[in-house]
N, C-alpha and C positions, 0 to 999 in steps of 0.2 A: 331727839336733839333739841327740842323746844326752841326757846328764843335766844339761846347762847350764840355768841358770835362764832362763826366757823371760818377757819383759814385753810385753804387748800395747800397741801404741801407737795412739792415735786422736785426734790433735790436731796443730796446727801446733807443731812442736818443733824448735828449733835451726835455723830457716831452711828446714826441709824440710816442705812442706805435705802432711801425711799426713791426707787428708780422709776417713778412714773414720768409721763411726758412733762417736759418743762413748760411752765406757763408764765413767762416773764412779763406779760401784758395784763394778766388777770389781777385786779386790785386785791383779791383775797389770797393770792398765792405768795408763799414765802420766797419764791424766786424773784419776785418783783421788788427791787430795792426802793421803789417809790410808793409801794402799797404795803401789804402785810409784812414784807421782808425788810422794811425800813428800820434801821437801828434807832430812829428817833420816835417811832410810834409808841405812845404811852403804854399800850397794853401788848407790845410786840414781843415775840419770842427772841428776836435778835437785838433787843434793847437790854443791855446789862443792868439798867436801873429800873426796869419794870418788874412787877411781881412774877412774871412768867419767863424772864430772861436772866434775872439776877442769880449769881451763883450762891446766894445766901437764902433765898426765899424757899419756903417749903412747897410752893406752888410752881416752881421753876423747872423747866426742862433741862437746865444746865447744872443744877445742884445735885451732886452724886448721892446726897443723903435725903433728898426730897421724897416724901411719901404721898404727896397730893399733886403730882405733876399733871400736865394737861393730858386728857384722854384723846385717843384716836378712834375715828369711825370711818368706815368706807361710805360711799354714796348711798348704799342700801340700808345704812343704819347699823351694820354689824360692828361690834366693838373690836378694836384691834390693839388694845393695850394702852399703856401710858408712855408718852414720849418723854423718856427719862434717861439720864446717864447712870442711874442707880443700878448696879449689876446684881443686887440682892433682892430688890422688890419683885414679887412674883409676877406682876403685870408689866414690868419694865421692858422696853424694847432693847435695852442694853443687857438684859439677863440672858446669857447664851444657853441656859438650861431651862428657861421658862417658856411657856406657851407662846408668848408674843415676841420673844427675842431670839429664840432658837432658829438657826438657819435651815432646819429640817421640818419645823412645824408648819402645817398648812395655814395657820392663823397668823403667822409672823410676817411682818413687813420686811424682815431680813431674808426671807425665802423667795428667791427669784421665780420659783415655780408655784408659789402659793400666793398669799396676800401681797407680797412684794413684787409681783410680776410687772416688769417694765412696760409690757404691752397692754396692760389692763386699761380699759377705757374709763373706768371710774376713778376719781381722785380719792385720796385719803384726807379726812378733815381733822384738824386739831381743835379740840374744844377745851379751852382753859377753864379751870374750876373757879367759879366766882364766889 
C-alpha cells in the first residue's frame, strides 16, 4: 500500500455493508464527520465535488460506471475489491456475483462470515487511485 493515503472504513457506505467496529474519533475513519468522513475534505469519498466522491468521476466510489474506483485492503494488505456502485465491474463490492461483492464469497466485505465479519479486529482501508 506504499505511500497512498489510507482511510479506515467502518460503516454502511455506498451500498456496501462494511460492518466493522465504528470509529467516530479516528481521523482516518469515514465515520468521523470531522476527519476522513467530512463532506468538505478535498479528497474525501463523502465530498460530491472530489474526484473520489463525485458521481461523474471515473475514480469515484459513487459513479455506477466508474472503472477506476478506490481499492479496498484489509490491515494485512489483502486486496478486498473496489469500493464501487458499479454492479458489472468484476472487482466491485456492488457486483452480487463477483468475488468481492457476493454475500457468499469469503473475500467479500458483503459476507458477514468472511471479510465483512463485524467482529473482525482489523479495519478495511480505502486506497484512492491517484
